[in-house]
PDB file with SEQRES, HELIX, SHEET and CRYST1 records, atoms N, CA, C and O in Angstrom:
SEQRES   1 A   51  MET LEU VAL SER ALA THR PHE ALA LEU THR LEU ASN ARG          
SEQRES   2 A   51  ASP ASP ARG ASP ARG GLU TYR ALA TYR THR THR GLY ALA          
SEQRES   3 A   51  GLU GLN ALA LEU SER THR ALA LYS GLN LEU ASN TRP THR          
SEQRES   4 A   51  VAL ALA SER MET ARG ASN ASP TRP ILE THR VAL PHE              
HELIX    1 AA1 LEU A    2  SER A    4  5                                   3    
HELIX    2 AA2 GLU A   27  GLN A   35  1                                   9    
HELIX    3 AA3 MET A   43  VAL A   50  1                                   8    
SHEET    1 AA1 2 LEU A   9  ASN A  12  0                                        
SHEET    2 AA1 2 THR A  39  SER A  42  1                                        
CRYST1    1.000    1.000    1.000  90.00  90.00  90.00 P 1           1          
ATOM      1  N   MET A   1       8.103   0.735 -13.147  1.00  0.00           N  
ATOM      2  CA  MET A   1       8.338  -0.707 -13.168  1.00  0.00           C  
ATOM      3  C   MET A   1       7.029  -1.467 -12.850  1.00  0.00           C  
ATOM      4  O   MET A   1       6.746  -2.504 -13.449  1.00  0.00           O  
ATOM      5  N   LEU A   2       6.235  -0.930 -11.894  1.00  0.00           N  
ATOM      6  CA  LEU A   2       5.137  -1.703 -11.416  1.00  0.00           C  
ATOM      7  C   LEU A   2       4.026  -1.543 -12.555  1.00  0.00           C  
ATOM      8  O   LEU A   2       3.096  -2.349 -12.537  1.00  0.00           O  
ATOM      9  N   VAL A   3       4.057  -0.667 -13.433  1.00  0.00           N  
ATOM     10  CA  VAL A   3       3.158  -0.417 -14.481  1.00  0.00           C  
ATOM     11  C   VAL A   3       3.085  -1.593 -15.436  1.00  0.00           C  
ATOM     12  O   VAL A   3       1.997  -1.944 -15.893  1.00  0.00           O  
ATOM     13  N   SER A   4       4.230  -2.217 -15.753  1.00  0.00           N  
ATOM     14  CA  SER A   4       4.399  -3.395 -16.626  1.00  0.00           C  
ATOM     15  C   SER A   4       4.373  -4.693 -15.848  1.00  0.00           C  
ATOM     16  O   SER A   4       4.621  -5.725 -16.471  1.00  0.00           O  
ATOM     17  N   ALA A   5       4.119  -4.753 -14.641  1.00  0.00           N  
ATOM     18  CA  ALA A   5       4.094  -5.924 -13.739  1.00  0.00           C  
ATOM     19  C   ALA A   5       2.739  -6.612 -14.026  1.00  0.00           C  
ATOM     20  O   ALA A   5       1.737  -5.941 -14.273  1.00  0.00           O  
ATOM     21  N   THR A   6       2.725  -7.917 -13.990  1.00  0.00           N  
ATOM     22  CA  THR A   6       1.417  -8.699 -14.030  1.00  0.00           C  
ATOM     23  C   THR A   6       0.588  -8.607 -12.784  1.00  0.00           C  
ATOM     24  O   THR A   6      -0.641  -8.677 -12.783  1.00  0.00           O  
ATOM     25  N   PHE A   7       1.409  -8.432 -11.630  1.00  0.00           N  
ATOM     26  CA  PHE A   7       0.772  -8.376 -10.390  1.00  0.00           C  
ATOM     27  C   PHE A   7       1.367  -7.240  -9.757  1.00  0.00           C  
ATOM     28  O   PHE A   7       2.596  -7.226  -9.694  1.00  0.00           O  
ATOM     29  N   ALA A   8       0.707  -6.266  -9.266  1.00  0.00           N  
ATOM     30  CA  ALA A   8       1.316  -5.082  -8.722  1.00  0.00           C  
ATOM     31  C   ALA A   8       0.711  -4.998  -7.224  1.00  0.00           C  
ATOM     32  O   ALA A   8      -0.501  -5.113  -7.040  1.00  0.00           O  
ATOM     33  N   LEU A   9       1.540  -4.809  -6.262  1.00  0.00           N  
ATOM     34  CA  LEU A   9       1.216  -4.702  -4.889  1.00  0.00           C  
ATOM     35  C   LEU A   9       1.858  -3.457  -4.307  1.00  0.00           C  
ATOM     36  O   LEU A   9       3.051  -3.218  -4.495  1.00  0.00           O  
ATOM     37  N   THR A  10       1.063  -2.662  -3.596  1.00  0.00           N  
ATOM     38  CA  THR A  10       1.613  -1.599  -2.939  1.00  0.00           C  
ATOM     39  C   THR A  10       1.265  -1.767  -1.505  1.00  0.00           C  
ATOM     40  O   THR A  10       0.170  -2.171  -1.114  1.00  0.00           O  
ATOM     41  N   LEU A  11       2.358  -1.400  -0.672  1.00  0.00           N  
ATOM     42  CA  LEU A  11       2.107  -1.535   0.816  1.00  0.00           C  
ATOM     43  C   LEU A  11       1.873  -0.227   1.397  1.00  0.00           C  
ATOM     44  O   LEU A  11       2.720   0.663   1.319  1.00  0.00           O  
ATOM     45  N   ASN A  12       0.689  -0.068   2.013  1.00  0.00           N  
ATOM     46  CA  ASN A  12       0.231   1.194   2.721  1.00  0.00           C  
ATOM     47  C   ASN A  12       0.728   1.128   4.168  1.00  0.00           C  
ATOM     48  O   ASN A  12       0.229   0.368   4.998  1.00  0.00           O  
ATOM     49  N   ARG A  13       1.666   1.906   4.404  1.00  0.00           N  
ATOM     50  CA  ARG A  13       2.316   1.774   5.840  1.00  0.00           C  
ATOM     51  C   ARG A  13       1.571   2.736   6.655  1.00  0.00           C  
ATOM     52  O   ARG A  13       2.009   3.861   6.895  1.00  0.00           O  
ATOM     53  N   ASP A  14       0.269   2.229   7.150  1.00  0.00           N  
ATOM     54  CA  ASP A  14      -0.570   3.004   7.842  1.00  0.00           C  
ATOM     55  C   ASP A  14      -0.834   2.614   9.327  1.00  0.00           C  
ATOM     56  O   ASP A  14      -1.899   2.863   9.892  1.00  0.00           O  
ATOM     57  N   ASP A  15       0.149   2.024   9.875  1.00  0.00           N  
ATOM     58  CA  ASP A  15      -0.008   1.368  11.173  1.00  0.00           C  
ATOM     59  C   ASP A  15       0.723   2.382  12.263  1.00  0.00           C  
ATOM     60  O   ASP A  15       1.945   2.299  12.390  1.00  0.00           O  
ATOM     61  N   ARG A  16       0.093   3.184  12.923  1.00  0.00           N  
ATOM     62  CA  ARG A  16       0.885   4.046  13.890  1.00  0.00           C  
ATOM     63  C   ARG A  16       1.216   3.116  15.227  1.00  0.00           C  
ATOM     64  O   ARG A  16       2.119   3.481  15.979  1.00  0.00           O  
ATOM     65  N   ASP A  17       0.557   2.055  15.472  1.00  0.00           N  
ATOM     66  CA  ASP A  17       0.876   1.350  16.564  1.00  0.00           C  
ATOM     67  C   ASP A  17       2.143   0.575  16.480  1.00  0.00           C  
ATOM     68  O   ASP A  17       2.836   0.448  17.489  1.00  0.00           O  
ATOM     69  N   ARG A  18       2.492   0.049  15.346  1.00  0.00           N  
ATOM     70  CA  ARG A  18       3.713  -0.726  15.099  1.00  0.00           C  
ATOM     71  C   ARG A  18       4.969   0.046  14.671  1.00  0.00           C  
ATOM     72  O   ARG A  18       6.114  -0.292  14.973  1.00  0.00           O  
ATOM     73  N   GLU A  19       4.634   1.124  13.932  1.00  0.00           N  
ATOM     74  CA  GLU A  19       5.792   1.979  13.524  1.00  0.00           C  
ATOM     75  C   GLU A  19       5.154   3.364  13.092  1.00  0.00           C  
ATOM     76  O   GLU A  19       3.943   3.565  13.181  1.00  0.00           O  
ATOM     77  N   TYR A  20       6.012   4.260  12.639  1.00  0.00           N  
ATOM     78  CA  TYR A  20       5.573   5.655  12.208  1.00  0.00           C  
ATOM     79  C   TYR A  20       4.702   5.358  10.958  1.00  0.00           C  
ATOM     80  O   TYR A  20       5.076   4.601  10.062  1.00  0.00           O  
ATOM     81  N   ALA A  21       3.494   6.021  10.963  1.00  0.00           N  
ATOM     82  CA  ALA A  21       2.586   5.897   9.741  1.00  0.00           C  
ATOM     83  C   ALA A  21       3.044   6.779   8.664  1.00  0.00           C  
ATOM     84  O   ALA A  21       2.969   7.981   8.920  1.00  0.00           O  
ATOM     85  N   TYR A  22       3.535   6.422   7.433  1.00  0.00           N  
ATOM     86  CA  TYR A  22       3.934   7.024   6.388  1.00  0.00           C  
ATOM     87  C   TYR A  22       2.817   7.523   5.415  1.00  0.00           C  
ATOM     88  O   TYR A  22       2.974   7.524   4.194  1.00  0.00           O  
ATOM     89  N   THR A  23       1.699   7.938   6.026  1.00  0.00           N  
ATOM     90  CA  THR A  23       0.588   8.156   5.137  1.00  0.00           C  
ATOM     91  C   THR A  23       0.699   9.559   4.604  1.00  0.00           C  
ATOM     92  O   THR A  23       0.097   9.782   3.554  1.00  0.00           O  
ATOM     93  N   THR A  24       1.377  10.542   5.166  1.00  0.00           N  
ATOM     94  CA  THR A  24       1.576  11.807   4.540  1.00  0.00           C  
ATOM     95  C   THR A  24       2.522  11.680   3.407  1.00  0.00           C  
ATOM     96  O   THR A  24       3.635  11.184   3.582  1.00  0.00           O  
ATOM     97  N   GLY A  25       2.095  12.139   2.171  1.00  0.00           N  
ATOM     98  CA  GLY A  25       3.037  12.087   1.060  1.00  0.00           C  
ATOM     99  C   GLY A  25       2.762  10.781   0.162  1.00  0.00           C  
ATOM    100  O   GLY A  25       3.291  10.616  -0.937  1.00  0.00           O  
ATOM    101  N   ALA A  26       1.853   9.857   0.770  1.00  0.00           N  
ATOM    102  CA  ALA A  26       1.687   8.691  -0.029  1.00  0.00           C  
ATOM    103  C   ALA A  26       0.249   8.727  -0.865  1.00  0.00           C  
ATOM    104  O   ALA A  26      -0.199   7.731  -1.432  1.00  0.00           O  
ATOM    105  N   GLU A  27      -0.331   9.877  -0.857  1.00  0.00           N  
ATOM    106  CA  GLU A  27      -1.491  10.035  -1.554  1.00  0.00           C  
ATOM    107  C   GLU A  27      -1.420   9.691  -2.996  1.00  0.00           C  
ATOM    108  O   GLU A  27      -2.261   9.005  -3.576  1.00  0.00           O  
ATOM    109  N   GLN A  28      -0.335  10.226  -3.550  1.00  0.00           N  
ATOM    110  CA  GLN A  28      -0.267  10.021  -5.115  1.00  0.00           C  
ATOM    111  C   GLN A  28      -0.008   8.622  -5.287  1.00  0.00           C  
ATOM    112  O   GLN A  28      -0.630   8.104  -6.214  1.00  0.00           O  
ATOM    113  N   ALA A  29       0.781   7.857  -4.602  1.00  0.00           N  
ATOM    114  CA  ALA A  29       1.015   6.449  -4.855  1.00  0.00           C  
ATOM    115  C   ALA A  29      -0.257   5.608  -4.684  1.00  0.00           C  
ATOM    116  O   ALA A  29      -0.481   4.632  -5.400  1.00  0.00           O  
ATOM    117  N   LEU A  30      -1.084   6.021  -3.709  1.00  0.00           N  
ATOM    118  CA  LEU A  30      -2.341   5.288  -3.452  1.00  0.00           C  
ATOM    119  C   LEU A  30      -3.337   5.669  -4.548  1.00  0.00           C  
ATOM    120  O   LEU A  30      -4.163   4.845  -4.940  1.00  0.00           O  
ATOM    121  N   SER A  31      -3.277   6.777  -4.995  1.00  0.00           N  
ATOM    122  CA  SER A  31      -4.251   7.276  -6.070  1.00  0.00           C  
ATOM    123  C   SER A  31      -4.031   6.463  -7.342  1.00  0.00           C  
ATOM    124  O   SER A  31      -4.938   5.973  -8.014  1.00  0.00           O  
ATOM    125  N   THR A  32      -2.641   6.370  -7.614  1.00  0.00           N  
ATOM    126  CA  THR A  32      -2.225   5.678  -8.770  1.00  0.00           C  
ATOM    127  C   THR A  32      -2.594   4.225  -8.623  1.00  0.00           C  
ATOM    128  O   THR A  32      -3.126   3.654  -9.575  1.00  0.00           O  
ATOM    129  N   ALA A  33      -2.351   3.588  -7.500  1.00  0.00           N  
ATOM    130  CA  ALA A  33      -2.697   2.221  -7.376  1.00  0.00           C  
ATOM    131  C   ALA A  33      -4.201   2.063  -7.534  1.00  0.00           C  
ATOM    132  O   ALA A  33      -4.567   1.053  -8.135  1.00  0.00           O  
ATOM    133  N   LYS A  34      -5.066   2.847  -7.117  1.00  0.00           N  
ATOM    134  CA  LYS A  34      -6.396   2.781  -7.283  1.00  0.00           C  
ATOM    135  C   LYS A  34      -6.847   2.813  -8.813  1.00  0.00           C  
ATOM    136  O   LYS A  34      -7.618   2.000  -9.323  1.00  0.00           O  
ATOM    137  N   GLN A  35      -6.240   3.883  -9.458  1.00  0.00           N  
ATOM    138  CA  GLN A  35      -6.548   4.049 -10.978  1.00  0.00           C  
ATOM    139  C   GLN A  35      -6.086   2.858 -11.802  1.00  0.00           C  
ATOM    140  O   GLN A  35      -6.686   2.536 -12.828  1.00  0.00           O  
ATOM    141  N   LEU A  36      -5.002   2.193 -11.347  1.00  0.00           N  
ATOM    142  CA  LEU A  36      -4.541   1.104 -12.198  1.00  0.00           C  
ATOM    143  C   LEU A  36      -4.853  -0.247 -11.643  1.00  0.00           C  
ATOM    144  O   LEU A  36      -4.261  -1.262 -12.008  1.00  0.00           O  
ATOM    145  N   ASN A  37      -5.880  -0.223 -10.677  1.00  0.00           N  
ATOM    146  CA  ASN A  37      -6.377  -1.453 -10.085  1.00  0.00           C  
ATOM    147  C   ASN A  37      -5.217  -2.308  -9.454  1.00  0.00           C  
ATOM    148  O   ASN A  37      -5.256  -3.529  -9.604  1.00  0.00           O  
ATOM    149  N   TRP A  38      -4.235  -1.751  -8.787  1.00  0.00           N  
ATOM    150  CA  TRP A  38      -3.274  -2.491  -8.156  1.00  0.00           C  
ATOM    151  C   TRP A  38      -3.839  -3.049  -6.636  1.00  0.00           C  
ATOM    152  O   TRP A  38      -4.768  -2.508  -6.036  1.00  0.00           O  
ATOM    153  N   THR A  39      -3.213  -4.036  -6.227  1.00  0.00           N  
ATOM    154  CA  THR A  39      -3.624  -4.524  -4.950  1.00  0.00           C  
ATOM    155  C   THR A  39      -2.903  -3.564  -3.840  1.00  0.00           C  
ATOM    156  O   THR A  39      -1.707  -3.295  -3.946  1.00  0.00           O  
ATOM    157  N   VAL A  40      -3.595  -3.135  -2.916  1.00  0.00           N  
ATOM    158  CA  VAL A  40      -2.911  -2.375  -1.738  1.00  0.00           C  
ATOM    159  C   VAL A  40      -3.117  -3.107  -0.491  1.00  0.00           C  
ATOM    160  O   VAL A  40      -4.244  -3.420  -0.106  1.00  0.00           O  
ATOM    161  N   ALA A  41      -1.983  -3.400   0.182  1.00  0.00           N  
ATOM    162  CA  ALA A  41      -1.981  -4.087   1.451  1.00  0.00           C  
ATOM    163  C   ALA A  41      -1.811  -3.048   2.594  1.00  0.00           C  
ATOM    164  O   ALA A  41      -0.850  -2.278   2.605  1.00  0.00           O  
ATOM    165  N   SER A  42      -2.732  -3.046   3.517  1.00  0.00           N  
ATOM    166  CA  SER A  42      -2.503  -2.123   4.685  1.00  0.00           C  
ATOM    167  C   SER A  42      -1.885  -2.790   5.690  1.00  0.00           C  
ATOM    168  O   SER A  42      -2.245  -3.924   6.006  1.00  0.00           O  
ATOM    169  N   MET A  43      -0.832  -2.114   6.329  1.00  0.00           N  
ATOM    170  CA  MET A  43      -0.105  -2.757   7.454  1.00  0.00           C  
ATOM    171  C   MET A  43      -1.074  -2.836   8.634  1.00  0.00           C  
ATOM    172  O   MET A  43      -1.091  -3.843   9.343  1.00  0.00           O  
ATOM    173  N   ARG A  44      -1.909  -1.759   8.867  1.00  0.00           N  
ATOM    174  CA  ARG A  44      -2.903  -1.873   9.915  1.00  0.00           C  
ATOM    175  C   ARG A  44      -3.921  -3.042   9.812  1.00  0.00           C  
ATOM    176  O   ARG A  44      -4.157  -3.780  10.768  1.00  0.00           O  
ATOM    177  N   ASN A  45      -4.521  -3.170   8.571  1.00  0.00           N  
ATOM    178  CA  ASN A  45      -5.673  -3.965   8.392  1.00  0.00           C  
ATOM    179  C   ASN A  45      -5.283  -5.385   7.854  1.00  0.00           C  
ATOM    180  O   ASN A  45      -6.072  -6.309   8.050  1.00  0.00           O  
ATOM    181  N   ASP A  46      -4.127  -5.604   7.197  1.00  0.00           N  
ATOM    182  CA  ASP A  46      -3.950  -6.755   6.602  1.00  0.00           C  
ATOM    183  C   ASP A  46      -2.589  -7.425   7.186  1.00  0.00           C  
ATOM    184  O   ASP A  46      -2.101  -8.412   6.634  1.00  0.00           O  
ATOM    185  N   TRP A  47      -2.074  -6.899   8.202  1.00  0.00           N  
ATOM    186  CA  TRP A  47      -0.727  -7.426   8.817  1.00  0.00           C  
ATOM    187  C   TRP A  47      -0.808  -9.105   9.029  1.00  0.00           C  
ATOM    188  O   TRP A  47       0.064  -9.869   8.617  1.00  0.00           O  
ATOM    189  N   ILE A  48      -1.914  -9.488   9.686  1.00  0.00           N  
ATOM    190  CA  ILE A  48      -1.863 -10.935  10.054  1.00  0.00           C  
ATOM    191  C   ILE A  48      -2.010 -11.741   8.664  1.00  0.00           C  
ATOM    192  O   ILE A  48      -1.370 -12.772   8.458  1.00  0.00           O  
ATOM    193  N   THR A  49      -2.779 -11.264   7.861  1.00  0.00           N  
ATOM    194  CA  THR A  49      -3.076 -12.031   6.516  1.00  0.00           C  
ATOM    195  C   THR A  49      -1.717 -12.024   5.796  1.00  0.00           C  
ATOM    196  O   THR A  49      -1.314 -13.136   5.454  1.00  0.00           O  
ATOM    197  N   VAL A  50      -0.997 -11.045   5.527  1.00  0.00           N  
ATOM    198  CA  VAL A  50       0.305 -10.959   4.892  1.00  0.00           C  
ATOM    199  C   VAL A  50       1.438 -11.647   5.555  1.00  0.00           C  
ATOM    200  O   VAL A  50       2.284 -12.212   4.863  1.00  0.00           O  
ATOM    201  N   PHE A  51       1.514 -11.639   6.862  1.00  0.00           N  
ATOM    202  CA  PHE A  51       2.619 -12.317   7.688  1.00  0.00           C  
ATOM    203  C   PHE A  51       1.950 -13.412   8.504  1.00  0.00           C  
ATOM    204  O   PHE A  51       2.619 -14.116   9.260  1.00  0.00           O  
TER     205      PHE A  51                                                      
END                                                                             
């Protein structure tokens, strides 16, 4: 579905302080996001900007 979207956003749930970090197993999704030039929002680094 995201491949056909005009704006693709992937949430990187990488904040161990706020919740469990779901980084294990997310490598493929993040790799695909990088290849397709999707926007990746990091819970750890972008939390204040997003919310």
